[in-house]
Legacy VTK file of the C-alpha trace (Angstrom):
# vtk DataFile Version 3.0
C-alpha trace
ASCII
DATASET POLYDATA
POINTS 226 float
-54.143 19.356 17.550
-53.178 19.410 13.883
-50.957 16.979 12.028
-48.697 18.544 9.385
-47.263 15.754 7.250
-44.336 16.290 4.914
-43.901 13.645 2.228
-40.539 12.356 1.064
-38.192 9.396 1.199
-35.900 8.814 4.204
-32.123 8.901 3.937
-29.482 11.401 2.868
-29.413 10.158 -0.747
-32.960 11.471 -1.227
-32.669 14.637 0.860
-32.501 17.105 -2.065
-34.818 15.199 -4.425
-37.800 17.022 -5.900
-39.958 14.266 -4.361
-38.763 15.403 -0.914
-39.991 18.984 -1.028
-42.634 18.005 1.572
-39.879 17.025 4.027
-38.133 20.325 3.245
-41.311 22.294 4.035
-41.871 20.798 7.494
-38.143 21.054 8.270
-38.348 24.782 7.566
-41.464 25.155 9.745
-39.765 23.309 12.614
-36.658 25.488 12.388
-38.427 28.830 12.013
-41.046 28.259 14.724
-38.889 26.682 17.429
-40.407 23.199 17.418
-38.996 20.575 19.770
-36.314 18.142 18.645
-37.182 15.464 16.095
-38.008 12.101 17.695
-38.794 8.650 16.302
-42.421 7.563 16.711
-45.243 6.205 14.552
-42.668 4.932 12.009
-41.859 8.626 11.514
-39.765 11.490 12.682
-41.995 13.820 14.679
-41.593 17.273 16.238
-44.090 19.111 18.470
-44.784 22.825 18.670
-47.390 25.530 18.288
-48.566 27.505 15.284
-51.053 30.287 15.798
-53.626 29.049 18.293
-52.998 25.379 17.561
-50.717 22.674 18.890
-49.135 21.035 15.838
-47.325 17.746 15.316
-44.957 17.709 12.353
-44.531 14.275 10.780
-41.973 12.921 8.302
-42.862 9.282 7.521
-39.799 7.027 7.413
-41.588 4.191 5.598
-40.699 5.409 2.073
-43.193 7.305 -0.050
-45.520 4.499 -1.108
-46.240 3.505 2.530
-46.612 7.016 4.003
-50.193 6.378 5.071
-49.158 3.826 7.687
-47.471 6.353 9.947
-50.067 9.068 9.309
-52.895 6.706 10.234
-51.062 5.523 13.340
-50.497 9.079 14.601
-54.060 10.113 13.818
-55.527 7.189 15.761
-53.165 7.707 18.720
-54.305 11.328 19.150
-57.953 10.461 18.308
-58.027 12.959 15.456
-60.092 13.129 12.311
-58.656 13.096 8.799
-59.684 16.749 8.440
-57.079 17.590 11.109
-54.346 16.417 8.726
-52.522 18.638 6.222
-50.096 16.992 3.808
-47.248 18.890 2.098
-46.245 17.227 -1.167
-44.611 17.735 -4.554
-46.972 18.560 -7.411
-46.077 17.802 -11.044
-49.074 19.711 -12.386
-47.935 23.054 -10.951
-45.049 25.100 -12.301
-41.938 25.319 -10.117
-42.494 27.857 -7.350
-46.299 27.711 -7.446
-48.195 26.729 -4.292
-51.848 25.772 -3.924
-54.033 24.598 -1.026
-56.621 21.899 -1.624
-59.184 20.175 0.603
-59.865 16.549 -0.279
-59.840 15.193 -3.808
-57.969 12.481 -5.690
-54.350 11.414 -5.444
-53.540 11.966 -9.172
-51.184 8.985 -9.138
-48.975 10.336 -6.352
-47.816 7.275 -4.399
-47.637 9.056 -1.066
-51.152 10.461 -1.373
-52.453 7.116 -2.622
-51.170 5.432 0.562
-52.680 8.141 2.788
-56.012 7.743 0.983
-55.974 4.041 1.831
-55.238 4.580 5.527
-57.220 7.694 6.523
-59.613 8.448 3.577
-59.280 11.282 1.008
-60.778 13.863 3.399
-57.597 15.698 4.380
-55.995 18.978 3.316
-53.022 19.274 0.994
-50.430 21.938 0.289
-49.385 21.309 -3.310
-45.806 22.460 -3.938
-45.139 22.861 -7.644
-42.052 21.214 -9.140
-43.109 21.212 -12.808
-43.434 18.269 -15.205
-40.592 16.797 -17.258
-42.855 16.626 -20.316
-43.247 12.876 -20.842
-44.769 10.238 -18.571
-41.784 7.908 -18.790
-39.514 10.685 -17.467
-41.561 11.356 -14.307
-39.898 8.801 -12.013
-36.273 9.811 -12.723
-37.308 13.471 -12.625
-38.911 13.416 -9.163
-36.102 11.235 -7.785
-33.451 13.670 -9.010
-32.100 16.576 -6.980
-33.262 20.118 -7.548
-30.936 21.929 -9.936
-28.677 24.702 -8.664
-30.774 27.133 -10.692
-33.794 26.197 -8.541
-32.164 27.272 -5.270
-33.539 30.823 -5.136
-37.204 30.113 -5.883
-37.141 26.980 -3.712
-35.859 28.928 -0.712
-38.517 31.615 -1.164
-41.292 29.010 -1.417
-40.162 27.224 1.751
-39.847 30.499 3.652
-43.282 31.580 2.427
-44.863 28.289 3.496
-43.220 28.571 6.911
-44.231 32.203 7.288
-47.879 31.376 6.641
-47.979 28.112 8.590
-49.820 29.679 11.537
-52.674 30.714 9.256
-52.797 27.212 7.824
-53.101 25.703 11.305
-55.964 28.123 12.016
-57.684 27.070 8.749
-57.189 30.476 7.174
-55.990 29.250 3.803
-56.479 32.625 2.121
-54.106 34.340 4.548
-51.670 31.446 4.156
-51.639 31.919 0.381
-51.106 35.668 0.846
-48.067 34.956 3.038
-46.639 32.643 0.378
-47.305 35.186 -2.358
-45.469 37.924 -0.443
-42.330 35.749 -0.588
-42.682 34.311 -4.079
-44.222 37.265 -5.932
-43.707 40.451 -3.883
-45.679 43.503 -5.050
-43.816 45.856 -7.285
-42.921 49.269 -5.896
-45.198 52.076 -7.062
-42.179 54.341 -7.223
-40.504 53.836 -10.551
-37.217 55.567 -11.253
-37.492 58.869 -13.068
-36.933 58.585 -16.752
-33.771 60.171 -18.007
-34.444 62.990 -20.388
-32.192 63.906 -23.247
-31.586 67.637 -23.429
-33.361 69.201 -26.376
-31.097 70.147 -29.218
-30.416 73.855 -29.516
-32.439 75.444 -32.333
-30.535 75.981 -35.558
-29.502 79.613 -36.081
-31.668 81.526 -38.533
-29.897 82.331 -41.842
-28.667 85.918 -42.147
-30.701 88.111 -44.503
-28.618 89.529 -47.396
-29.775 93.146 -47.781
-27.416 94.047 -50.698
-28.920 95.252 -53.992
-28.533 93.092 -57.088
-25.926 95.550 -58.512
-23.933 95.472 -55.274
-23.959 91.640 -55.250
-22.604 91.658 -58.847
-19.836 94.134 -58.050
-18.823 92.201 -54.924
-18.614 89.035 -56.996
-15.789 90.469 -59.148
-13.773 92.010 -56.349
LINES 1 227
226 0 1 2 3 4 5 6 7 8 9 10 11 12 13 14 15 16 17 18 19 20 21 22 23 24 25 26 27 28 29 30 31 32 33 34 35 36 37 38 39 40 41 42 43 44 45 46 47 48 49 50 51 52 53 54 55 56 57 58 59 60 61 62 63 64 65 66 67 68 69 70 71 72 73 74 75 76 77 78 79 80 81 82 83 84 85 86 87 88 89 90 91 92 93 94 95 96 97 98 99 100 101 102 103 104 105 106 107 108 109 110 111 112 113 114 115 116 117 118 119 120 121 122 123 124 125 126 127 128 129 130 131 132 133 134 135 136 137 138 139 140 141 142 143 144 145 146 147 148 149 150 151 152 153 154 155 156 157 158 159 160 161 162 163 164 165 166 167 168 169 170 171 172 173 174 175 176 177 178 179 180 181 182 183 184 185 186 187 188 189 190 191 192 193 194 195 196 197 198 199 200 201 202 203 204 205 206 207 208 209 210 211 212 213 214 215 216 217 218 219 220 221 222 223 224 225
């Protein structure tokens, strides 16, 4: 079994926050892959289903972001799993909006949800880093991540979530390269090799050649005084 953990804050007031893109990702996976109904367990909302060859438990901790590790650790111990069976979907300030990266282990980079998971299960788990961009200054980070996505973000956000869902089976089977390919097909589809034919401007008709005057000099003089 694999645990797919989406990070966010519970409650409708946070539902569209940038900080909740992890919740959005597992919601999309549950909807697209026919997971069972969401239930309350492990201080979380959980849904069971299958992805690829694996049974997967989707988890949305309801403890608020800075205590996310409590529910993840509880679920992991209940199913007697290792931290390497856990994949966490979270917002990433250090990636541009629409960018997605997979990472195994590593630090928490100040992310409160990851920090809590580190404390409860160790850093040895996988992450799907979902880029939301950085507001530019450290003091702006908190209001930025706790603000809703802008209307202008709707298109790229939908493509990212659909790409993550489309590749989720590969992720469960530990085929991160194929997962990233599935995401890329949604977020940066290959350009068609067939480009429209260039319009050509008709060539201008050649200028008519000047007529040759075959009159003698005397004839030209006489014609001048007619």
